[in-house]
N, C-alpha and C positions, 0 to 999 in steps of 0.2 A: 599527495592527501594526506595526514594524519590520524588514524585514527576512526573516529566517526566525523571526520571536520576536513570542509575544503577551505578554500578562500572563499567560497560565496556560500555554503550551510552545513550547518553538521544538526549529525541527532542525537535526540536524549531522551529518556524516559520520560514516563507519562507525569506529570505532577498534578496535584488539584488543582493546580488554575487553569487546567487545561479546560474546563470542565464547560466551558461557553462554549471555547471552538470545539470540540467534538459533538457538543450538544447542538449549536449550527449547522454543524455539516450530516452529521448521521440521520438530523430531522429535513435537510436537502432533498424536496420531491424528486429536485432535476437531476441527481444523483444516485436515485436508489433503482432506477433499471441495472447499472452499471455494477451497482454492490446486492443487489436482492433483496433490497432490502421491501418489504410492503407495510410496516406501521412505525410511527411513528417512536422514539424514543424517549422515556422520561428522564428528566435531570436525575431522579432518583438512580435506577437505573444505571445511566454511565456513570453518575457520582461511585457506586460500588464496583461498576466496571475497572476506574482506575483503582481505587484501594486494593481490590486481589491483584491488579498487575503490580503493583509496589511488593506484593510477597510471593506471587507465587513464581514456578520453578514452570521456564519455559518450554519445557518439553514436557511437564506433566499435562499444563492445558494446551501446550499443541501450537501456542500462539505467542506473537507477540506485536505490541504494537509500538509506533518511536514517533517524537512527535519533530520535524525539518522545521527548523530557523535556521533566520540567516545568519551568516557569519560578522554580518557589518553592522547591526543594531539587535543584535537577539531578538528578534518580532519573528513569533510564530508564522508558520507562511503556509504548514500543512502538515498532511499527514502519511506514514507509511508502515504497512504489514507483513508481516509474515506468516502465514497459517496454511493449516491444514497439514502440516508437519509431521511427516513419516519418518522417523527416526530408524526404521530396517529399511526404508529403500534412501535414505539421505539425501530427501524430495522435500519440497514446500511449495505453498503458491505464494504471492506476492501482491500489493495493492498499493498504489501509491495516490495522493489527493493535493492537490495545490490547489490554495483556494481564488478563487475568480479573479483575485484583486492583486495575486501575486504570479498568474501566469504570464508566460512567455519569456520570464527573464533568468530563464536557464537552470532553476531551482530544481525540477522535478530529472533533469539529467543529471545531476551533482548527487541529489538523493539517491537517485537510482544506483549508481557507481555505489555510492556508500553502502548503500543495501547490501548489493552481491558482495564486497569487502566482509560486511559483518558476516554474513551468511556459509559463505566459504572458511572465512579465517579464523569465526568464533563458533557459529553453532558445526561447525566441520561438515557443512550439506553440499552435497555434490552435484544439485542442481536446481533451478528454481525455474517455478512455468508462470503463467498468469495468461487466463484468457481476455481477452480485447472484440466487444463490439465490432463489427467490420464496415461499420460509420464512422468509427471515433477516430477519426485521423490524425489528430494530436498525440494522440496515446499510440498509434500503429510506429507514426516518427518516430517516437519515443523509444520506443523497443527495437525498432531497426538499428538507430544508431549505437545504441546498446550492445551490439554484438546477441540481441533475440534473435532465434533461428524460427521464424513461421514452418510450425512442421502439420499442421493439419487445420481443418476448417469443423467447427459442429454446426450440422443442420440446425437451423430452428428452435438451440440450445434457450434462447432467452424470450418469453412470453413478454407481447406489450400488446398494449389494446389495439386488437384488429387481425393481430398474427401470430406471427415468431417471427424472431432474427437470428440470425447466423454470427459464430464468435469466431474468431481466428486464436488458436493454442501459439502461446508463444514459450520458448524452453530455451532457458543456458546452461550448459553444462559448466560447470565454478571450475 
């Protein structure tokens, strides 16, 4: 692993050309439950987000979004977030999304490893955490394989049609 790159993937900053990818993913109703999204995003709002991300300091805004790209052909395969950055306590939440057409190829594992290295070595964070729905088996497997520790259950944490869903809290000391 070198910098923000493995043989399989690399992480890079947002570019204006990423608008359509983000528009697709942010407006995918299938993942809204996992991302706590309640309404669609306009292309204009996403364009503004990309423009702001190019000029704002990660610590001022408390987040950074990176694109996950294939090292083989430079295609965009997903996105990774570090958010809710708490500089006082040196921790942050993370999120990953690999497009459904690219799942099962090991991109998420490599991207997560790169994200952890970036958080530790560049942002100088001490720990990362993530909330994962208890029925999201592929995500649970990914974080188990990446040395995150399941450290709790938040009961009824996510409201769904007809009730509530529990989430596991995973944490990694960097």
